[in-house]
C-alpha positions as a printed Julia matrix, in Angstrom:
148×3 Matrix{Float64}:
   7.57  -13.84  34.38
  10.47  -12.63  32.25
   8.93  -13.86  28.99
   5.75  -11.86  29.58
   7.65   -8.71  30.55
   9.83   -8.6   27.45
   6.85   -9.43  25.23
   4.9    -6.53  26.72
   7.88   -4.17  26.44
   8.17   -4.99  22.75
   4.43   -4.76  22.08
   4.09   -1.48  24.0
   6.8     0.02  21.79
   5.21   -1.39  18.63
   8.31   -3.33  17.61
   8.72   -6.65  15.84
  10.9    -9.44  17.16
  13.2    -8.84  14.2
  13.65   -5.16  15.12
  14.52   -6.0   18.73
  16.89   -8.76  17.63
  18.7    -6.47  15.22
  19.17   -3.76  17.85
  20.66   -6.06  20.51
  22.62   -8.35  18.19
  20.76  -11.66  18.38
  18.5   -13.58  16.02
  14.74  -13.13  15.88
  14.45  -16.82  16.83
  16.3   -16.04  20.06
  13.89  -13.23  20.91
  10.97  -15.58  20.15
  12.48  -18.19  22.49
  12.76  -15.62  25.27
   9.18  -14.45  24.79
   7.75  -17.94  25.06
   9.94  -18.81  28.05
  12.05  -21.42  26.24
  15.36  -19.61  26.91
  16.89  -16.77  28.92
  19.48  -14.23  27.76
  22.94  -14.19  29.29
  23.9   -11.33  31.61
  25.48   -9.22  28.84
  22.5    -9.61  26.53
  20.09   -8.91  29.39
  21.9    -5.64  30.02
  21.65   -4.74  26.32
  17.95   -5.65  26.3
  17.22   -3.51  29.37
  19.15   -0.6   27.89
  17.28   -0.94  24.59
  13.91   -0.83  26.36
  15.09    1.97  28.67
  14.41    0.05  31.89
  16.56   -1.35  34.68
  17.5    -5.02  34.42
  15.62   -5.61  37.66
  12.43   -4.39  35.98
  12.71   -7.29  33.53
  13.72   -9.91  36.09
  11.98   -8.92  39.35
   9.15  -10.74  41.11
   6.04  -10.76  38.89
   3.84   -9.69  41.8
   5.55   -6.3   41.95
   5.37   -5.39  38.28
   2.6    -3.31  36.79
   0.72   -5.22  34.13
  -0.61   -3.59  31.0
  -4.18   -4.16  29.85
  -2.98   -6.03  26.78
  -3.38   -9.8   27.05
  -0.17  -11.81  27.06
   0.28  -14.03  24.0
  -0.03  -17.09  26.26
  -3.59  -16.01  27.0
  -4.3   -15.82  23.27
  -3.18  -19.45  22.94
  -5.43  -20.5   25.82
  -8.38  -18.77  24.18
  -7.62  -20.44  20.85
  -7.29  -23.85  22.56
 -10.6   -23.32  24.36
 -12.33  -22.42  21.09
 -10.85  -25.49  19.39
 -11.99  -27.69  22.28
 -15.54  -26.36  22.19
 -15.63  -26.77  18.41
 -14.45  -30.38  18.65
 -17.04  -31.14  21.32
 -19.85  -29.7   19.2
 -18.66  -31.43  16.04
 -18.52  -34.79  17.81
 -21.91  -34.24  19.43
 -23.49  -33.31  16.1
 -22.05  -36.39  14.37
 -23.17  -38.65  17.22
 -26.66  -37.12  17.22
 -27.0   -37.58  13.46
 -25.89  -41.21  13.67
 -28.33  -41.97  16.46
 -31.14  -40.1   14.69
 -30.59  -42.11  11.52
 -30.62  -45.38  13.44
 -33.78  -44.63  15.45
 -35.79  -42.58  12.96
 -35.05  -44.87  10.04
 -35.35  -48.37  11.47
 -34.84  -49.89   8.02
 -31.28  -48.6    8.07
 -30.66  -50.46  11.32
 -32.09  -53.67   9.86
 -30.05  -53.27   6.72
 -26.92  -52.81   8.8
 -27.63  -56.05  10.65
 -27.57  -57.94   7.36
 -24.81  -55.88   5.79
 -21.27  -56.96   5.41
 -18.98  -56.67   8.45
 -17.23  -53.77   6.71
 -20.41  -51.66   6.71
 -21.05  -52.35  10.39
 -17.41  -51.66  11.25
 -17.67  -48.39   9.31
 -20.68  -47.32  11.37
 -18.86  -48.07  14.62
 -15.82  -46.26  13.28
 -17.97  -43.12  12.85
 -19.25  -43.51  16.4
 -15.66  -43.93  17.66
 -14.42  -40.87  15.75
 -17.34  -38.79  17.06
 -16.65  -39.89  20.62
 -12.9   -39.25  20.22
 -13.64  -35.77  18.89
 -15.84  -34.99  21.86
 -13.29  -36.34  24.36
 -10.4   -34.46  22.75
 -12.4   -31.24  22.8
 -13.35  -31.8   26.42
  -9.72  -32.45  27.32
  -8.69  -29.16  25.7
 -11.36  -27.22  27.55
 -10.6   -28.83  30.92
  -6.81  -28.53  30.53
  -7.05  -24.77  30.11
  -8.97  -24.0   33.28
C-alpha cells in the first residue's frame, strides 16, 4: 500500500511530515493525507517524492507483496491496538458497573424494596445505569470484534 510505504520511508529517515512537505513543495496536511491513504500525489509530485527518498517511483507504487517490510509497525496498526485497548476497557467498565448494580440489589434487599416504593424517577435512574453499563459493554465488544 502506497500510504504505508511512504510512511515507512519517512520514519526510516527520521523525518517529520513537515520536513518532507517542505522538501517536495506541498503542505504537511497533504503528506498526512497520503500517509493515511486519503489522497495520492500527482505524477510530478510522485517523481519528486521518489527522488527525495532516493528510490524509484515503482518502489513506492508497486505491488505490496513484493516490497520488503521493515520491523516497525505501520501507524494503522497502532490505531488498531489503541482501538482494541479502548474496547477492552469499555467492556470491563460496563461489566464492573453492572456487577456493582446487581450486587447492591441482591446483597442489600432493602435497597430493592425501597426502589419499588420510590418515585418513578429513581427507578428510571437505576435502569438508566443498567442501560449505560450494557451500552458500554456492547460498544467495547464492537470495537474488539471490528478490529479482528
